N, C-alpha and C positions, 0 to 999 in steps of 0.2 A: 504493500500500500504506500501511496505517496505521502510523505510527511507533510508536504506543503499544502495539501488539500484536505487533510483529515482534521476534524474537530471532535473533541470528546465532551460528552455531557454526563454528569454524575448526579444521580438522585439517591443520596445517601440516607441511611436510616438505621434504627436500632435493631432491626431484624435482618436486613440485607442492604447491599448497595447495588442499585441498578445502574448500568452504564450503557452508553450508546455512542458509536462512532459514526459520523456523518461525513459525506463528501458533497460539497455544494448543496447542503441541506437535505441530501438523500441518505437515509440510513444504509450503512454497509455492514455493520456488525453490532451485536448487542449481547448482553449477558448479565450475570449477577456475580457479585463478590461478597466477602464477609461484611458484617456491619461496620459502619464508619460514622462516628459523630465527633463533634468538636471536643467533647469530654474524653472520648476513647483515644483520640490522638495524643492525649497527655498521659496515657497509661502505658505500661509495658506491652500491652496487646496492640498498640497503635502501629508500630513498625511492621508487625506480622500481617495486619490487615492491609496496609499499603502494599506490602510485597505481593500478597495474593492478588490484589487488584491489578498491579502492573503485570504480573504473570498471565493474567486472563486476557489482556489486550492483544489483539493480533496485529496491531500497527502502532506507530508512534504519532501521537497527535501534534499538531502545530499550535493548537489553542485549546483551552479547557474552561468550562464553566461548571461549577459545582454548587449544589444545594445541600446543606448539612443541618441536622437538628442542633439546637442549642447555640445558634450563631446569630449575632446581630450585625447586619451589613455595616461596614465602615468602622467597626470597633477595633481596638488593638488586638482582641482575640481573633477577629476575622483576618486581620493582617498576618498574624502568626500562623493561622491555619493555611492561608494562601501560600505563605513562604514554604511551609512543610510540604504541601501538595506539589508545588512547582518543582521543588528539589526532587521529590520522589518520582514524579512523572517525567522529569527531564525536559520541562518546557520553560521558556522565559517567564519571569515573574510578571512581566507586562502582558503576557498572553494568557494569563490565568485570572479568573474572577470568581468570587464566591458570594453566596448569599444564604439566607436561611432556607431550609427545605420548604417552609410555608410560603415565602415570597416566590420561590420557584413554582410551587403548585398553583398559587394564585395567578401568576403570569401565564401558565399553561392553559388556564381555563377562562379567565376573566380579565377584562380591561379595568384599570383603576376606576372605582366608583360604580361599577356595573352590577355588583351583587355581593352576596356572602358566600364564601367557600366553606363548606363543612367537610373537614378532612378526618377520616377514620382509618388509621393505619395501626401501628403498634400503640400509638396514643391518639388522642382526639382533640380537635380544636375547631372553633368557628372563627373565620378570619375575613376581614374586610380591609381593603386598601382604598382610601379616598382618592379623589382626583388630585388632591394636593400632596399625596404620598403618606398621609397619616394612617397608622394601623389601629384598627379597632378589633379586639379579639375577646373570646371567652374560651376558657379551657387552655389546653396545651401546657399544663403545669407539671407534667411528668407523672410517672406512675406512683410516686410516693404521695402525691397530693390529689391527683385527679385522673385524667385520661379515661373517664367513664364512657362506656359504649364502644370502645375500640378493642383491638386485639388483646392487649394485656388484661383488661378487665374481664373480657369473655373467658380467657384462659384461667384467670384467677377464680371466676365464678364456677367454672367446670371443676376445678380442684376442690373448691369448697363443697360442691354438691357430692363429690365422691367421698371426701373426708368426713362429711356429716354422716354418711352411711357407716363409715368405719367407726365413728364415735358412738353410734347407736348399736354397735356390735353386729352390724349387718355386712354381708358380702355384697359389695357394689355390683349392680347388674343393670341390664338394659343397654341400648345403643350408645348412650353417652359414656357410660363406664367402659364399654368395649373400645370406643374410639380413644378415650384417654389412655387406656392401657396400651393401645397400639403405638401411641406417640411417646408416652413416658417410659414404656418398658415393663409395666406392671401396675398393680393397684395396692400393693402393700405400702405401709407408711415409709419404710426405709427407701423404697424405690421412688416414691413420689417426692420425698424430701430431697433426695439427691438430684432429681430432675429439676425441681423448682428452684433450688439454691445452688445450681451447678456453677454459676458465674455471676458477675455483676450485671446490673441492668435488667431489662424486662424481656429480653429476647426469648429465653427459654419458655416462660409462661405464655407469651404471645403465640408460640407455635401451636398451642392448643386451640386457638380460635377456629381454624378450619375443622377441627374435630367436633366442635359445637355445631358448626354448620352441617356437617355430614350427619350427625346424630339427629338434628332437627329434620333434615330431609328424610330420614328413616322413620320419622314419626315419634321420636322421643319427646314426651311432654315437658320434661325439665329443660332440655335444650331449646325447645320452642319458646318457653317462657323466658329463658335467658336472652334470646334474640329480641323478644318484645321489650324487655327491660332496657336492653342496650339501645334500641331504636328510640325509646322515650328519652333516654339520657342525651343522645345526640340531638334530638329535636329541641331539647331545653337549651343546649349550647347555641344553636342557631337563633332561637328566639331572643336570647340575651343580647346578641349582637343586633338583631333587627329592632330591638327596643331602643337602640341608640342611633341606628341608621335610617329608620323608617322601613316600610314594607318592601324591601328589595328582594328580588328572587334569590333562591338558595340553590347552589350547585354542590352536590355531594360527590366525593371521590375517596379513593384510598383502598388499600388491599383488604381491609376488614369487610368492606362491602361486597367483596367477591366470594365470600365463603358460602353463601346460600342465597338463592332467589327469595327465600322466605324473609331474609334480613332486609333486602331492599324493599320488599312489599310492606314489611312492618314499618320501615322508615317512611314510606309513602303515606301510610295511614296516620302515623304520628305527626308528620309534617306535610300536610297537603300542598301540592304544587312543587315539591322538591324535584330537581332534575339530577338523576344519578348519571355521572359520566366517568369513563375511565380513559384517560389519555396518558401517553408515554411522556412522563416528566423528564426522563433522561434525554430523549430525543429533543424535547423543547430546549433543554440546557445546551445540547450540542449545537443547535441552530443559533442560540444566543451567543455561544462562543464564536461562531463564524462572524456574526455581526460585530462582536466586540473586537475581533482580530482585524476586521476591515476598517 
């Protein structure tokens, strides 16, 4: 691949990092790499994640744009992250730009002032960027404080449902328990504890969100109720932002909304008029990198 025409877009997150290489705005390769966040880059795991990302790329980009969680555009922390990424990816610092993953997601779906973005990935947030560039948000505080309705909270709720049965002296059963066992490796407490607390962050628990979706699709009443509760929590976030912006339309996106059509249906009932869209944020970042380079 020609270095001079390749641009790289990164849609980083706490569960995985999606990347896309484009040439003249046309995607030529895409994939996933390990999780990458601003906080992770400051830990011993950071270099390993960057090394895995670099190894996954089939070509050398000339420019890069990245959206990362926990990042404020233009801050000293953002500059430090940009320096680290530029060095690891072998590009000029002037050819690399960074922003928060939420700003990237908003850019991919909406023009400033046009609506409210409801994002449900590992975490959850409702986000609006005014025409003047001001950010109005609700949620997005991290799994220790909030992130209700998204991947981590769904995984945590699944674990609670299973461990509640263990506490009652019962052997967990049904589609939800079976799906949790398949992902976690078992249903005994030692196995569940090792799975849930295997490492820092919310990634391991968030991996159970698709299990909730599959169980709900199989008719599990507990899993179905968890999707309903998650949809209500997401709708509450959107309404909090609408209370400040006025009745702007809501666009919902994020990996958590892919786990089951029952989840998107529940969100539609909880938040009438919501538009659920799934766009490739990594591709949007790669195209932005091309404009930035130009």
